[in-house]
Structures are given as structure tokens and as C-alpha cells.
N, C-alpha and C positions, 0 to 999 in steps of 0.2 A: 113686098120687095125685100130682098136680102140686104143686110147692112153693107155699106160700101164707103170708100174714102177716096178723096181727090186732093192732091197737093195744089193749093192755090198759089203759093209762092215758095220756091225752093230757096232755102236760106244760104247764107255765106258768112264767113268769119274773117275776112280780110281780102283786100284792103278795106272794103266796106263791110258793114255788119247788118244783117237782117235775119230774122227767125224764119224757120220753115213754118209756113202757115197752112193748116190742113182743114179740110171740110170733111165731116163724117155725116153720112145720112143713115139713120136707123129708125125706120118706121116714121112716127110723127116728130122725131127729134132731128133737128138740124144743128149740128155742133161744129163750132170753129175752135181749133186748138192753136194757141200761141199767136194771137194777132198782134205781133210786135212791129218792130221797125221795118219799113219798106221804103223804096224809092219815092212812092207816093201812095195815097190811099187807094187810088185806082188800081195799083198793082195787086191789091187784095180784092177790091170790089168788082173789077172787070171779070176776073176768073169766076167769082161767085155768081155773077149775073149770067155767065156762059152756061151755068147749070140751071138757069131759070129761077134763080133765087135773088131776093133783095135782102138788105141788112135786117129789115123787120121780120123776115122769115126765120132768122137764126134764133133758136130756142135756148141754146146753151153755149157758153164760152168756157173752155178749160185752159188754165195757164199752168205751165210746168213749174214756173218759179217766178219770183217778183222782179227780175231784172227788166229794165225798160225795153231791151231789144226783143222781149217776148210779151210785153204788155201794153205798149204805147198806143195801140189802136183798138183797145177794148171798147172805147166809147162809140165806135162805129155801130155797135150792136146793143144799143141802149135798152132794148126790151128783153134782152136775154138774161138768163140766170148765169152768174159767173161763179166758177168753181176753182178753188185752190186747195192748198194742203190742209186747211183747218176749218173751212166754212164754205157756204153758198151764199151769194149776195144777189138780191133781186130788188131793184128800185131802192127802197129804204128799209129793207129787211135783211138782217144778218143772221143766218142760221149756222151756229157752230156745230161742227162734226169733223171727224177725222177723214182724210182722203183714203185711208187704207180700207179697201173693199167697197168704196162708195160707188153705187150703181147710178151712173149718169143716165143711161138708157138701157133697154133690154140687152144690148150687145156690147155696151161700153162700161168699163169699171176703172177706177183709179187705184193706184198703189203708191204708198209712200216710198220714195227712193232717194233719200238725201245723199249729199256728197258734193255735188256742184254748189249747192247752197243747202242750208239746213232744212229748207222748205220744199225741196224738189219732189215732184210727183211724176209718175209715168202713167199714161192713159193707155189702156188695153182695149183693143177692138177685136172681137171674135167674129169672123165671117165664115162662110161655108168652107173656104179653102185655106184660110190663114188665121194666125194670131198675130196681130200687128201691134207693136209697141211704139208709141209716140213719146219720145224721151230725150232728156238732155244728158243721159248717161254717156252718150256718144255725141260729139259735135258733128262729125261726118263719118263716113265709112273709112276714111283714111286716117282718122285720129283727131286730135292727139291722144295717144295712149294714156299719158298722164295729163289730167285736166289742169291747165295753168291757173285756173281761177277756183279750183276746188277748195271747199272748206274741210273736206275729209276724203282723201283718195281711197282709203280702206272701205268707206261706205259706198263709194262709186263701184269698186270691184265687187262688193257684195250685191249691189243692185244689178250690175251687169250679169252676174251669175244667175240671179233670180229671173231676169228677163230672158236670158239665153235658154233657160230650162223650159220655157213655154213658147216664146215668140218664134215665128218663122220669117217675119219681116220687121225691120226696124226703120222708123222714120226719125232720124236724128235732129237735134236742135238747130243745126245750121247746114244741112246738106240733103242730098237726094236719098230716097229710101234704098235700103240694101237688104239682101237676104242674109239670114243667119247661117253660120257654117253647116249646121245639121239639117237645114231645110233645102239645100240644093241637090 
């Protein structure tokens, strides 16, 4: 079965805050990206279950950065490997490695894309028709153009250029997926 993704929760950044939580299915890998703040845990788990999956089925969790709005619900997936910018964590094992070029599954790789924080990563999914970037380089399709929480706006711009050179679809940190300008 080809790799696919599903938005479990569309994020928002005002007046309430929640991350865009995404499910990626890639062969034997069941990946959840950014299981952060939500109105309730059911807001993440019910859509997961609608795909016939339970929390124990999740093999991997990827977090774009360490802000609570993207991490607070990692514990829902206690048997999963957790991937961030510098390591993979599984139960009581910490395996150091860079996120740059880290292959999470056959169709999923991570890139270092700092700027929002020094530790930001972008998760890239290659499907039959699209290259999808799950990233906090954009909050939403509408902006903000200048990240008000950025540690380095220049790095954000460099990361955006890198992502736009390959991605056809962007799933931003706090909003609905959107097509890149060159993919329409």
C-alpha cells in the first residue's frame, strides 16, 4: 500500500493554541507527527481510531520542536519510538543521531530546519503524487510571514527555500495543509 497521510487535528494559533497532528501510514510504520496540545486527548485519539488504529499501533512519533503545544500528548503513544532533532528515544534507550537525513520509514525522512527554535525539524513524506512537508517553518498558509517567536528568521527563510524547492504540499504547525506555489 502506498504511503499516505491524514490530519488528525488541524492546528490553530489564536485565540486557543493547538498543533496540527498528523498520521502517516508507510508500510509497517504508523507515525504520528506533533501530538501536542488539543481540546482533549479524544481530539487526537478518536480520529486515529477512525482509521482503525489504537495508540499501541503507533510505531513512531516525530516532534518538530520541543514546545509543549507540539509535545504535550507524546505519552499517549508509550510504545512508540520518539524522534526529534538529535535523537531517537524508545522506552529507556536514548540513541543520539542527527535529524538531518534520518530515515524514519521507507518514505519518511527528517531535515534540520531551525529558525522557529534552534531544534526544529521538518518531516518529509514522499508519496506517489506529492512531496509533503510537515513543518513549523509556516504556522498557517496565511502566515505570519515573520515568525513572532523565531530564534532566527534568516534560518526560517533558508528552510522555507529548501522546502519549497522540493515540496508540493505543506502541512504547517498550526493550520490546514496547503499547496506550494509551483505545485498548482
